[in-house]
PyMOL Python script that loads the backbone (N, CA, C, O; Angstrom):
from pymol import cmd

cmd.read_pdbstr("""\
ATOM      1  N   MET A   1     119.451  93.124 123.349  1.00  0.00           N
ATOM      2  CA  MET A   1     119.367  93.959 123.304  1.00  0.00           C
ATOM      3  C   MET A   1     119.799  95.148 124.039  1.00  0.00           C
ATOM      4  O   MET A   1     119.093  95.172 125.047  1.00  0.00           O
ATOM      5  N   ASP A   2     120.697  96.271 124.053  1.00  0.00           N
ATOM      6  CA  ASP A   2     120.066  97.367 124.712  1.00  0.00           C
ATOM      7  C   ASP A   2     119.699  98.583 124.657  1.00  0.00           C
ATOM      8  O   ASP A   2     120.097  99.572 124.042  1.00  0.00           O
ATOM      9  N   THR A   3     118.656  98.315 125.588  1.00  0.00           N
ATOM     10  CA  THR A   3     117.414  99.369 125.514  1.00  0.00           C
ATOM     11  C   THR A   3     118.033 101.018 124.694  1.00  0.00           C
ATOM     12  O   THR A   3     117.203 101.926 124.746  1.00  0.00           O
ATOM     13  N   ASN A   4     118.906 101.236 124.244  1.00  0.00           N
ATOM     14  CA  ASN A   4     118.783 102.541 123.058  1.00  0.00           C
ATOM     15  C   ASN A   4     118.787 101.555 121.656  1.00  0.00           C
ATOM     16  O   ASN A   4     118.432 102.162 120.645  1.00  0.00           O
ATOM     17  N   ASP A   5     119.045 100.508 121.519  1.00  0.00           N
ATOM     18  CA  ASP A   5     119.319 100.256 120.120  1.00  0.00           C
ATOM     19  C   ASP A   5     117.670 100.115 119.860  1.00  0.00           C
ATOM     20  O   ASP A   5     117.153 100.576 118.842  1.00  0.00           O
ATOM     21  N   GLU A   6     116.837  99.362 120.993  1.00  0.00           N
ATOM     22  CA  GLU A   6     115.208  99.229 120.586  1.00  0.00           C
ATOM     23  C   GLU A   6     114.659 100.781 120.840  1.00  0.00           C
ATOM     24  O   GLU A   6     113.549 100.795 120.308  1.00  0.00           O
ATOM     25  N   LEU A   7     114.812 101.530 121.165  1.00  0.00           N
ATOM     26  CA  LEU A   7     114.631 102.211 121.129  1.00  0.00           C
ATOM     27  C   LEU A   7     115.067 103.669 119.434  1.00  0.00           C
ATOM     28  O   LEU A   7     114.573 104.791 119.324  1.00  0.00           O
ATOM     29  N   ALA A   8     115.972 103.068 118.569  1.00  0.00           N
ATOM     30  CA  ALA A   8     116.237 103.801 118.112  1.00  0.00           C
ATOM     31  C   ALA A   8     115.413 103.724 116.095  1.00  0.00           C
ATOM     32  O   ALA A   8     114.938 102.857 115.361  1.00  0.00           O
ATOM     33  N   THR A   9     115.608 104.739 116.051  1.00  0.00           N
ATOM     34  CA  THR A   9     114.598 105.152 114.767  1.00  0.00           C
ATOM     35  C   THR A   9     114.897 104.257 113.571  1.00  0.00           C
ATOM     36  O   THR A   9     115.962 103.878 113.082  1.00  0.00           O
ATOM     37  N   TYR A  10     113.380 103.996 113.193  1.00  0.00           N
ATOM     38  CA  TYR A  10     114.591 103.036 111.192  1.00  0.00           C
ATOM     39  C   TYR A  10     113.386 104.182 110.601  1.00  0.00           C
ATOM     40  O   TYR A  10     112.890 105.107 111.245  1.00  0.00           O
ATOM     41  N   GLU A  11     113.155 103.867 109.442  1.00  0.00           N
ATOM     42  CA  GLU A  11     111.824 104.077 108.768  1.00  0.00           C
ATOM     43  C   GLU A  11     111.339 103.620 108.026  1.00  0.00           C
ATOM     44  O   GLU A  11     112.045 102.892 107.328  1.00  0.00           O
ATOM     45  N   ILE A  12     110.533 103.675 107.831  1.00  0.00           N
ATOM     46  CA  ILE A  12     109.542 102.523 107.003  1.00  0.00           C
ATOM     47  C   ILE A  12     108.459 103.048 105.815  1.00  0.00           C
ATOM     48  O   ILE A  12     107.621 102.405 105.183  1.00  0.00           O
ATOM     49  N   PHE A  13     108.906 104.830 105.759  1.00  0.00           N
ATOM     50  CA  PHE A  13     107.366 104.602 105.181  1.00  0.00           C
ATOM     51  C   PHE A  13     108.128 106.125 104.154  1.00  0.00           C
ATOM     52  O   PHE A  13     108.766 106.939 104.821  1.00  0.00           O
ATOM     53  N   ASP A  14     108.014 106.340 102.842  1.00  0.00           N
ATOM     54  CA  ASP A  14     107.654 107.875 102.593  1.00  0.00           C
ATOM     55  C   ASP A  14     106.647 107.766 101.709  1.00  0.00           C
ATOM     56  O   ASP A  14     106.323 106.850 100.954  1.00  0.00           O
ATOM     57  N   GLY A  15     105.859 109.644 102.065  1.00  0.00           N
ATOM     58  CA  GLY A  15     104.835 109.627 100.645  1.00  0.00           C
ATOM     59  C   GLY A  15     103.957 110.381 100.863  1.00  0.00           C
ATOM     60  O   GLY A  15     103.984 110.319 102.092  1.00  0.00           O
ATOM     61  N   THR A  16     102.958 111.258 100.577  1.00  0.00           N
ATOM     62  CA  THR A  16     102.667 112.662 101.252  1.00  0.00           C
ATOM     63  C   THR A  16     101.578 112.125 102.318  1.00  0.00           C
ATOM     64  O   THR A  16     101.053 111.038 102.560  1.00  0.00           O
ATOM     65  N   ALA A  17     101.478 113.978 103.043  1.00  0.00           N
ATOM     66  CA  ALA A  17     101.022 114.015 104.043  1.00  0.00           C
ATOM     67  C   ALA A  17      99.783 113.136 104.363  1.00  0.00           C
ATOM     68  O   ALA A  17      99.288 112.587 105.348  1.00  0.00           O
ATOM     69  N   TRP A  18      99.633 113.220 103.577  1.00  0.00           N
ATOM     70  CA  TRP A  18      97.717 112.507 103.374  1.00  0.00           C
ATOM     71  C   TRP A  18      97.686 110.913 103.967  1.00  0.00           C
ATOM     72  O   TRP A  18      96.976 110.402 104.834  1.00  0.00           O
ATOM     73  N   GLU A  19      98.770 110.352 103.117  1.00  0.00           N
ATOM     74  CA  GLU A  19      99.352 108.742 102.983  1.00  0.00           C
ATOM     75  C   GLU A  19      99.886 108.116 104.478  1.00  0.00           C
ATOM     76  O   GLU A  19      99.682 107.074 105.100  1.00  0.00           O
ATOM     77  N   VAL A  20     100.863 109.624 104.743  1.00  0.00           N
ATOM     78  CA  VAL A  20     101.814 109.564 106.524  1.00  0.00           C
ATOM     79  C   VAL A  20     100.380 109.101 107.935  1.00  0.00           C
ATOM     80  O   VAL A  20     100.239 108.298 108.857  1.00  0.00           O
ATOM     81  N   ALA A  21      99.397 110.531 107.095  1.00  0.00           N
ATOM     82  CA  ALA A  21      98.816 110.964 108.585  1.00  0.00           C
ATOM     83  C   ALA A  21      97.306 108.704 108.308  1.00  0.00           C
ATOM     84  O   ALA A  21      97.103 107.844 109.166  1.00  0.00           O
ATOM     85  N   LEU A  22      97.039 108.734 107.572  1.00  0.00           N
ATOM     86  CA  LEU A  22      96.607 107.487 107.231  1.00  0.00           C
ATOM     87  C   LEU A  22      98.032 106.041 107.946  1.00  0.00           C
ATOM     88  O   LEU A  22      97.729 105.119 108.702  1.00  0.00           O
ATOM     89  N   LEU A  23      98.656 106.159 107.704  1.00  0.00           N
ATOM     90  CA  LEU A  23      99.788 104.723 108.158  1.00  0.00           C
ATOM     91  C   LEU A  23      99.540 105.128 109.199  1.00  0.00           C
ATOM     92  O   LEU A  23      99.040 104.298 109.958  1.00  0.00           O
ATOM     93  N   ARG A  24      99.759 106.601 109.770  1.00  0.00           N
ATOM     94  CA  ARG A  24      99.666 107.058 111.699  1.00  0.00           C
ATOM     95  C   ARG A  24      99.241 106.130 112.229  1.00  0.00           C
ATOM     96  O   ARG A  24      99.539 105.133 112.887  1.00  0.00           O
ATOM     97  N   SER A  25      97.892 107.060 111.489  1.00  0.00           N
ATOM     98  CA  SER A  25      97.307 105.959 112.389  1.00  0.00           C
ATOM     99  C   SER A  25      96.551 104.711 112.754  1.00  0.00           C
ATOM    100  O   SER A  25      95.708 104.499 113.626  1.00  0.00           O
ATOM    101  N   ILE A  26      97.147 103.876 111.746  1.00  0.00           N
ATOM    102  CA  ILE A  26      97.039 103.129 111.697  1.00  0.00           C
ATOM    103  C   ILE A  26      98.479 102.055 112.509  1.00  0.00           C
ATOM    104  O   ILE A  26      98.471 100.975 113.100  1.00  0.00           O
ATOM    105  N   LEU A  27      98.962 102.490 112.346  1.00  0.00           N
ATOM    106  CA  LEU A  27      99.873 102.358 113.218  1.00  0.00           C
ATOM    107  C   LEU A  27      99.523 102.337 114.718  1.00  0.00           C
ATOM    108  O   LEU A  27      99.568 101.406 115.521  1.00  0.00           O
ATOM    109  N   ASP A  28      99.237 103.356 114.837  1.00  0.00           N
ATOM    110  CA  ASP A  28      98.162 104.108 116.387  1.00  0.00           C
ATOM    111  C   ASP A  28      97.471 103.237 116.637  1.00  0.00           C
ATOM    112  O   ASP A  28      97.349 103.087 117.853  1.00  0.00           O
ATOM    113  N   ASP A  29      97.042 102.693 116.169  1.00  0.00           N
ATOM    114  CA  ASP A  29      95.565 101.822 116.349  1.00  0.00           C
ATOM    115  C   ASP A  29      95.695 100.031 116.792  1.00  0.00           C
ATOM    116  O   ASP A  29      94.863  99.254 117.261  1.00  0.00           O
ATOM    117  N   ASN A  30      97.759  99.786 116.216  1.00  0.00           N
ATOM    118  CA  ASN A  30      98.263  98.562 116.528  1.00  0.00           C
ATOM    119  C   ASN A  30      99.045  99.590 117.681  1.00  0.00           C
ATOM    120  O   ASN A  30      99.201 100.630 117.042  1.00  0.00           O
ATOM    121  N   GLU A  31      99.188  99.646 118.030  1.00  0.00           N
ATOM    122  CA  GLU A  31      99.803 100.207 119.533  1.00  0.00           C
ATOM    123  C   GLU A  31     101.521 100.719 119.292  1.00  0.00           C
ATOM    124  O   GLU A  31     102.308 100.677 120.237  1.00  0.00           O
ATOM    125  N   ILE A  32     101.921 101.166 117.980  1.00  0.00           N
ATOM    126  CA  ILE A  32     103.359 101.609 117.362  1.00  0.00           C
ATOM    127  C   ILE A  32     103.125 102.310 117.216  1.00  0.00           C
ATOM    128  O   ILE A  32     102.242 102.619 116.416  1.00  0.00           O
ATOM    129  N   GLU A  33     103.787 103.059 117.920  1.00  0.00           N
ATOM    130  CA  GLU A  33     104.101 104.714 117.966  1.00  0.00           C
ATOM    131  C   GLU A  33     105.356 104.895 117.054  1.00  0.00           C
ATOM    132  O   GLU A  33     106.502 104.486 116.870  1.00  0.00           O
ATOM    133  N   SER A  34     104.501 105.683 116.643  1.00  0.00           N
ATOM    134  CA  SER A  34     105.659 106.791 115.486  1.00  0.00           C
ATOM    135  C   SER A  34     106.186 107.652 114.891  1.00  0.00           C
ATOM    136  O   SER A  34     105.408 107.823 113.952  1.00  0.00           O
ATOM    137  N   ILE A  35     107.066 108.407 114.757  1.00  0.00           N
ATOM    138  CA  ILE A  35     107.439 109.830 114.655  1.00  0.00           C
ATOM    139  C   ILE A  35     106.961 110.153 113.074  1.00  0.00           C
ATOM    140  O   ILE A  35     106.551 109.261 112.331  1.00  0.00           O
ATOM    141  N   GLU A  36     107.091 111.742 112.623  1.00  0.00           N
ATOM    142  CA  GLU A  36     107.559 111.956 111.546  1.00  0.00           C
ATOM    143  C   GLU A  36     107.864 112.574 111.034  1.00  0.00           C
ATOM    144  O   GLU A  36     106.917 113.359 111.006  1.00  0.00           O
ATOM    145  N   ARG A  37     109.151 113.266 110.021  1.00  0.00           N
ATOM    146  CA  ARG A  37     108.943 114.285 109.778  1.00  0.00           C
ATOM    147  C   ARG A  37     109.447 114.403 108.221  1.00  0.00           C
ATOM    148  O   ARG A  37     109.662 113.327 107.663  1.00  0.00           O
ATOM    149  N   GLU A  38     109.620 115.394 107.597  1.00  0.00           N
ATOM    150  CA  GLU A  38     109.193 116.256 106.006  1.00  0.00           C
ATOM    151  C   GLU A  38     110.750 115.771 105.909  1.00  0.00           C
ATOM    152  O   GLU A  38     111.592 115.638 106.797  1.00  0.00           O
ATOM    153  N   ALA A  39     110.827 115.526 104.283  1.00  0.00           N
ATOM    154  CA  ALA A  39     111.860 115.134 104.185  1.00  0.00           C
ATOM    155  C   ALA A  39     112.538 116.704 103.047  1.00  0.00           C
ATOM    156  O   ALA A  39     112.240 116.659 101.854  1.00  0.00           O
ATOM    157  N   SER A  40     113.162 117.606 103.424  1.00  0.00           N
ATOM    158  CA  SER A  40     113.412 118.153 103.152  1.00  0.00           C
ATOM    159  C   SER A  40     114.061 118.249 100.811  1.00  0.00           C
ATOM    160  O   SER A  40     114.708 117.482 100.098  1.00  0.00           O
ATOM    161  N   PHE A  41     113.438 119.468 100.591  1.00  0.00           N
ATOM    162  CA  PHE A  41     113.500 119.777  99.405  1.00  0.00           C
ATOM    163  C   PHE A  41     115.125 120.268  99.388  1.00  0.00           C
ATOM    164  O   PHE A  41     115.705 120.440 100.460  1.00  0.00           O
ATOM    165  N   ALA A  42     116.052 120.553  97.656  1.00  0.00           N
ATOM    166  CA  ALA A  42     117.024 121.372  97.694  1.00  0.00           C
ATOM    167  C   ALA A  42     117.570 121.030  96.745  1.00  0.00           C
ATOM    168  O   ALA A  42     118.376 120.120  96.941  1.00  0.00           O
ATOM    169  N   PRO A  43     117.434 121.555  95.252  1.00  0.00           N
ATOM    170  CA  PRO A  43     116.686 122.233  94.206  1.00  0.00           C
ATOM    171  C   PRO A  43     118.590 120.920  93.415  1.00  0.00           C
ATOM    172  O   PRO A  43     118.693 119.994  92.611  1.00  0.00           O
ATOM    173  N   TRP A  44     119.701 121.786  94.406  1.00  0.00           N
ATOM    174  CA  TRP A  44     120.785 120.468  94.047  1.00  0.00           C
ATOM    175  C   TRP A  44     120.989 119.205  94.389  1.00  0.00           C
ATOM    176  O   TRP A  44     121.908 118.387  94.432  1.00  0.00           O
ATOM    177  N   ASN A  45     119.508 119.315  94.691  1.00  0.00           N
ATOM    178  CA  ASN A  45     119.637 117.915  95.004  1.00  0.00           C
ATOM    179  C   ASN A  45     119.940 116.688  93.931  1.00  0.00           C
ATOM    180  O   ASN A  45     119.011 116.534  93.138  1.00  0.00           O
ATOM    181  N   LEU A  46     120.905 115.909  93.776  1.00  0.00           N
ATOM    182  CA  LEU A  46     120.643 115.167  92.597  1.00  0.00           C
ATOM    183  C   LEU A  46     119.848 113.415  92.441  1.00  0.00           C
ATOM    184  O   LEU A  46     120.249 112.481  91.746  1.00  0.00           O
ATOM    185  N   TYR A  47     118.560 113.469  93.417  1.00  0.00           N
ATOM    186  CA  TYR A  47     118.409 112.820  93.179  1.00  0.00           C
ATOM    187  C   TYR A  47     116.257 113.238  93.561  1.00  0.00           C
ATOM    188  O   TYR A  47     115.893 112.686  94.599  1.00  0.00           O
ATOM    189  N   PRO A  48     115.403 113.846  93.020  1.00  0.00           N
ATOM    190  CA  PRO A  48     114.211 114.280  92.654  1.00  0.00           C
ATOM    191  C   PRO A  48     113.426 113.360  93.851  1.00  0.00           C
ATOM    192  O   PRO A  48     113.576 112.206  94.253  1.00  0.00           O
ATOM    193  N   VAL A  49     112.679 114.270  94.146  1.00  0.00           N
ATOM    194  CA  VAL A  49     111.863 114.159  95.733  1.00  0.00           C
ATOM    195  C   VAL A  49     110.478 114.023  95.634  1.00  0.00           C
ATOM    196  O   VAL A  49     110.319 115.241  95.712  1.00  0.00           O
ATOM    197  N   ARG A  50     110.239 113.935  95.612  1.00  0.00           N
ATOM    198  CA  ARG A  50     108.443 113.732  95.655  1.00  0.00           C
ATOM    199  C   ARG A  50     108.089 115.478  95.966  1.00  0.00           C
ATOM    200  O   ARG A  50     108.246 115.524  97.186  1.00  0.00           O
ATOM    201  N   ALA A  51     107.759 116.697  95.586  1.00  0.00           N
ATOM    202  CA  ALA A  51     107.291 117.577  96.822  1.00  0.00           C
ATOM    203  C   ALA A  51     106.074 117.348  98.005  1.00  0.00           C
ATOM    204  O   ALA A  51     104.909 117.026  97.772  1.00  0.00           O
ATOM    205  N   GLY A  52     106.557 117.555  99.057  1.00  0.00           N
ATOM    206  CA  GLY A  52     105.620 117.114  99.927  1.00  0.00           C
ATOM    207  C   GLY A  52     105.842 115.531 100.583  1.00  0.00           C
ATOM    208  O   GLY A  52     104.982 114.874 101.169  1.00  0.00           O
ATOM    209  N   THR A  53     107.005 115.204 100.351  1.00  0.00           N
ATOM    210  CA  THR A  53     107.167 113.674 101.149  1.00  0.00           C
ATOM    211  C   THR A  53     107.414 114.079 102.312  1.00  0.00           C
ATOM    212  O   THR A  53     108.069 115.057 102.671  1.00  0.00           O
ATOM    213  N   VAL A  54     106.694 113.043 103.105  1.00  0.00           N
ATOM    214  CA  VAL A  54     106.658 113.215 104.733  1.00  0.00           C
ATOM    215  C   VAL A  54     107.482 111.558 104.935  1.00  0.00           C
ATOM    216  O   VAL A  54     107.676 110.886 103.921  1.00  0.00           O
ATOM    217  N   LYS A  55     107.644 111.359 105.455  1.00  0.00           N
ATOM    218  CA  LYS A  55     108.801 110.315 106.238  1.00  0.00           C
ATOM    219  C   LYS A  55     108.407 109.545 107.638  1.00  0.00           C
ATOM    220  O   LYS A  55     108.580 110.243 108.637  1.00  0.00           O
ATOM    221  N   VAL A  56     107.940 108.310 107.856  1.00  0.00           N
ATOM    222  CA  VAL A  56     107.801 107.240 108.966  1.00  0.00           C
ATOM    223  C   VAL A  56     108.925 106.891 109.537  1.00  0.00           C
ATOM    224  O   VAL A  56     109.884 106.588 108.826  1.00  0.00           O
ATOM    225  N   PHE A  57     109.025 106.868 111.042  1.00  0.00           N
ATOM    226  CA  PHE A  57     110.013 106.254 111.712  1.00  0.00           C
ATOM    227  C   PHE A  57     109.514 105.911 113.229  1.00  0.00           C
ATOM    228  O   PHE A  57     109.146 106.639 114.151  1.00  0.00           O
ATOM    229  N   VAL A  58     109.684 104.214 113.077  1.00  0.00           N
ATOM    230  CA  VAL A  58     109.376 103.255 114.802  1.00  0.00           C
ATOM    231  C   VAL A  58     110.224 103.050 115.063  1.00  0.00           C
ATOM    232  O   VAL A  58     111.174 103.006 114.281  1.00  0.00           O
ATOM    233  N   ALA A  59     110.313 102.751 116.692  1.00  0.00           N
ATOM    234  CA  ALA A  59     111.529 101.960 117.276  1.00  0.00           C
ATOM    235  C   ALA A  59     111.661 100.304 116.992  1.00  0.00           C
ATOM    236  O   ALA A  59     111.001  99.285 116.791  1.00  0.00           O
ATOM    237  N   HIS A  60     112.801 100.743 117.108  1.00  0.00           N
ATOM    238  CA  HIS A  60     113.327  99.277 116.541  1.00  0.00           C
ATOM    239  C   HIS A  60     112.636  97.943 117.069  1.00  0.00           C
ATOM    240  O   HIS A  60     112.546  96.947 116.351  1.00  0.00           O
ATOM    241  N   LYS A  61     112.062  98.004 118.623  1.00  0.00           N
ATOM    242  CA  LYS A  61     111.712  97.642 119.051  1.00  0.00           C
ATOM    243  C   LYS A  61     110.385  97.184 117.970  1.00  0.00           C
ATOM    244  O   LYS A  61     110.200  96.012 117.643  1.00  0.00           O
ATOM    245  N   ASP A  62     109.615  98.210 117.548  1.00  0.00           N
ATOM    246  CA  ASP A  62     108.460  97.739 116.855  1.00  0.00           C
ATOM    247  C   ASP A  62     108.377  97.523 114.832  1.00  0.00           C
ATOM    248  O   ASP A  62     107.522  97.701 113.964  1.00  0.00           O
ATOM    249  N   LEU A  63     109.670  97.100 114.883  1.00  0.00           N
ATOM    250  CA  LEU A  63     110.133  97.713 113.270  1.00  0.00           C
ATOM    251  C   LEU A  63     109.487  96.747 112.464  1.00  0.00           C
ATOM    252  O   LEU A  63     109.027  97.160 111.399  1.00  0.00           O
ATOM    253  N   GLY A  64     109.317  95.234 112.813  1.00  0.00           N
ATOM    254  CA  GLY A  64     109.164  93.955 112.270  1.00  0.00           C
ATOM    255  C   GLY A  64     107.525  93.964 112.381  1.00  0.00           C
ATOM    256  O   GLY A  64     106.894  93.425 111.472  1.00  0.00           O
ATOM    257  N   ARG A  65     106.654  94.717 113.751  1.00  0.00           N
ATOM    258  CA  ARG A  65     105.176  94.382 113.151  1.00  0.00           C
ATOM    259  C   ARG A  65     104.757  95.646 111.896  1.00  0.00           C
ATOM    260  O   ARG A  65     103.840  95.666 111.076  1.00  0.00           O
ATOM    261  N   ALA A  66     105.879  96.644 112.181  1.00  0.00           N
ATOM    262  CA  ALA A  66     105.504  98.096 111.199  1.00  0.00           C
ATOM    263  C   ALA A  66     105.418  97.829 109.507  1.00  0.00           C
ATOM    264  O   ALA A  66     104.775  98.274 108.556  1.00  0.00           O
ATOM    265  N   LYS A  67     106.614  96.692 109.785  1.00  0.00           N
ATOM    266  CA  LYS A  67     106.768  96.597 107.906  1.00  0.00           C
ATOM    267  C   LYS A  67     105.559  95.484 107.525  1.00  0.00           C
ATOM    268  O   LYS A  67     105.183  95.557 106.355  1.00  0.00           O
ATOM    269  N   ALA A  68     104.842  94.372 108.438  1.00  0.00           N
ATOM    270  CA  ALA A  68     104.117  94.191 108.681  1.00  0.00           C
ATOM    271  C   ALA A  68     102.802  94.706 107.552  1.00  0.00           C
ATOM    272  O   ALA A  68     102.334  94.300 106.488  1.00  0.00           O
ATOM    273  N   ILE A  69     102.550  95.884 108.547  1.00  0.00           N
ATOM    274  CA  ILE A  69     101.347  96.797 108.889  1.00  0.00           C
ATOM    275  C   ILE A  69     101.084  97.862 107.167  1.00  0.00           C
ATOM    276  O   ILE A  69     100.167  98.311 106.479  1.00  0.00           O
ATOM    277  N   VAL A  70     103.212  97.774 107.214  1.00  0.00           N
ATOM    278  CA  VAL A  70     103.048  98.993 105.832  1.00  0.00           C
ATOM    279  C   VAL A  70     102.831  98.012 104.138  1.00  0.00           C
ATOM    280  O   VAL A  70     102.183  98.259 103.121  1.00  0.00           O
ATOM    281  N   ASP A  71     103.737  96.866 104.547  1.00  0.00           N
ATOM    282  CA  ASP A  71     103.119  96.178 103.321  1.00  0.00           C
ATOM    283  C   ASP A  71     102.104  96.143 103.186  1.00  0.00           C
ATOM    284  O   ASP A  71     101.861  96.535 102.045  1.00  0.00           O
ATOM    285  N   GLU A  72     101.319  95.910 103.653  1.00  0.00           N
ATOM    286  CA  GLU A  72      99.731  95.402 103.714  1.00  0.00           C
ATOM    287  C   GLU A  72      98.924  97.054 103.558  1.00  0.00           C
ATOM    288  O   GLU A  72      98.019  97.083 102.724  1.00  0.00           O
ATOM    289  N   PHE A  73      99.219  98.385 104.314  1.00  0.00           N
ATOM    290  CA  PHE A  73      99.297  99.547 103.300  1.00  0.00           C
ATOM    291  C   PHE A  73      99.234  99.296 102.345  1.00  0.00           C
ATOM    292  O   PHE A  73      98.213  98.992 101.729  1.00  0.00           O
ATOM    293  N   VAL A  74     100.860  99.385 101.764  1.00  0.00           N
ATOM    294  CA  VAL A  74     101.361  99.516 100.091  1.00  0.00           C
ATOM    295  C   VAL A  74     100.236  99.212  99.166  1.00  0.00           C
ATOM    296  O   VAL A  74      99.472  99.820  98.415  1.00  0.00           O
ATOM    297  N   ALA A  75     100.535  97.720  99.650  1.00  0.00           N
ATOM    298  CA  ALA A  75      99.205  96.783  98.618  1.00  0.00           C
ATOM    299  C   ALA A  75      98.109  96.972  98.403  1.00  0.00           C
ATOM    300  O   ALA A  75      97.478  96.949  97.347  1.00  0.00           O
ATOM    301  N   ASN A  76      97.708  97.253  99.827  1.00  0.00           N
ATOM    302  CA  ASN A  76      96.140  97.838  99.434  1.00  0.00           C
ATOM    303  C   ASN A  76      95.637  98.956  98.573  1.00  0.00           C
ATOM    304  O   ASN A  76      94.660  98.920  97.825  1.00  0.00           O
ATOM    305  N   MET A  77      96.953 100.566  98.929  1.00  0.00           N
ATOM    306  CA  MET A  77      96.714 101.536  98.034  1.00  0.00           C
ATOM    307  C   MET A  77      96.646 101.956  97.109  1.00  0.00           C
ATOM    308  O   MET A  77      96.196 103.034  96.721  1.00  0.00           O
ATOM    309  N   GLN A  78      97.593 100.224  96.085  1.00  0.00           N
ATOM    310  CA  GLN A  78      97.958  99.713  94.592  1.00  0.00           C
ATOM    311  C   GLN A  78      97.250  99.274  94.552  1.00  0.00           C
ATOM    312  O   GLN A  78      96.800  99.570  93.445  1.00  0.00           O
ATOM    313  N   LYS A  79      96.247  98.256  95.240  1.00  0.00           N
ATOM    314  CA  LYS A  79      95.161  97.613  94.634  1.00  0.00           C
ATOM    315  C   LYS A  79      93.811  99.646  94.813  1.00  0.00           C
ATOM    316  O   LYS A  79      93.013 100.295  94.137  1.00  0.00           O
ATOM    317  N   GLU A  80      94.096  99.656  95.395  1.00  0.00           N
ATOM    318  CA  GLU A  80      92.707 100.716  94.659  1.00  0.00           C
ATOM    319  C   GLU A  80      93.211 102.196  93.659  1.00  0.00           C
ATOM    320  O   GLU A  80      92.496 102.879  92.925  1.00  0.00           O
ATOM    321  N   ASN A  81      94.592 102.337  93.946  1.00  0.00           N
ATOM    322  CA  ASN A  81      95.688 102.975  93.028  1.00  0.00           C
ATOM    323  C   ASN A  81      96.424 102.435  91.923  1.00  0.00           C
ATOM    324  O   ASN A  81      97.630 102.304  92.131  1.00  0.00           O
ATOM    325  N   PRO A  82      95.853 101.980  90.439  1.00  0.00           N
ATOM    326  CA  PRO A  82      97.127 101.812  90.077  1.00  0.00           C
ATOM    327  C   PRO A  82      98.124 102.636  89.424  1.00  0.00           C
ATOM    328  O   PRO A  82      99.346 102.525  89.327  1.00  0.00           O
ATOM    329  N   ASP A  83      97.144 103.641  88.924  1.00  0.00           N
ATOM    330  CA  ASP A  83      97.341 104.024  88.409  1.00  0.00           C
ATOM    331  C   ASP A  83      98.264 105.097  88.857  1.00  0.00           C
ATOM    332  O   ASP A  83      99.178 105.481  88.128  1.00  0.00           O
ATOM    333  N   ASP A  84      98.021 105.651  90.186  1.00  0.00           N
ATOM    334  CA  ASP A  84      98.764 106.451  91.011  1.00  0.00           C
ATOM    335  C   ASP A  84      99.984 106.186  90.798  1.00  0.00           C
ATOM    336  O   ASP A  84     100.871 106.948  90.412  1.00  0.00           O
ATOM    337  N   LEU A  85     100.049 104.679  91.147  1.00  0.00           N
ATOM    338  CA  LEU A  85     101.457 104.533  91.858  1.00  0.00           C
ATOM    339  C   LEU A  85     102.094 104.345  91.001  1.00  0.00           C
ATOM    340  O   LEU A  85     103.262 104.258  91.383  1.00  0.00           O
ATOM    341  N   GLU A  86     101.892 104.091  88.882  1.00  0.00           N
ATOM    342  CA  GLU A  86     102.529 103.688  88.247  1.00  0.00           C
ATOM    343  C   GLU A  86     103.321 105.011  87.688  1.00  0.00           C
ATOM    344  O   GLU A  86     104.435 105.020  87.166  1.00  0.00           O
ATOM    345  N   ASN A  87     102.308 106.315  87.976  1.00  0.00           N
ATOM    346  CA  ASN A  87     103.473 107.970  87.169  1.00  0.00           C
ATOM    347  C   ASN A  87     103.968 107.963  88.216  1.00  0.00           C
ATOM    348  O   ASN A  87     104.291 109.129  88.444  1.00  0.00           O
ATOM    349  N   GLU A  88     104.338 107.113  89.327  1.00  0.00           N
ATOM    350  CA  GLU A  88     105.245 107.679  89.893  1.00  0.00           C
ATOM    351  C   GLU A  88     106.689 107.352  89.680  1.00  0.00           C
ATOM    352  O   GLU A  88     107.759 107.635  90.219  1.00  0.00           O
ATOM    353  N   SER A  89     106.495 107.021  89.212  1.00  0.00           N
ATOM    354  CA  SER A  89     108.349 106.127  88.529  1.00  0.00           C
ATOM    355  C   SER A  89     108.701 106.890  87.736  1.00  0.00           C
ATOM    356  O   SER A  89     109.752 106.702  87.123  1.00  0.00           O
TER     357      SER A  89
END
""", "prot")
cmd.dss("prot")
cmd.show_as("cartoon", "prot")
cmd.util.cbc("prot")
cmd.orient("prot")
């Protein structure tokens, strides 16, 4: 695999700034570098986005490990706040 391919970034999560900060801390603890970007919201957007949505990206080389961490993170959020996640749908 080309070095550029290994460093290509992939979105792994989107959520509130608080959720993203917590997830990025967990990723950092697991030595996975990540970046975040605020999702832009335009009133003409056909697909509504939660206000204040922030996206997390990781390099391809860390994608598998990061996805496993995100899956566990989301599962734990659902256990702690099942009503909150149902209301977002």
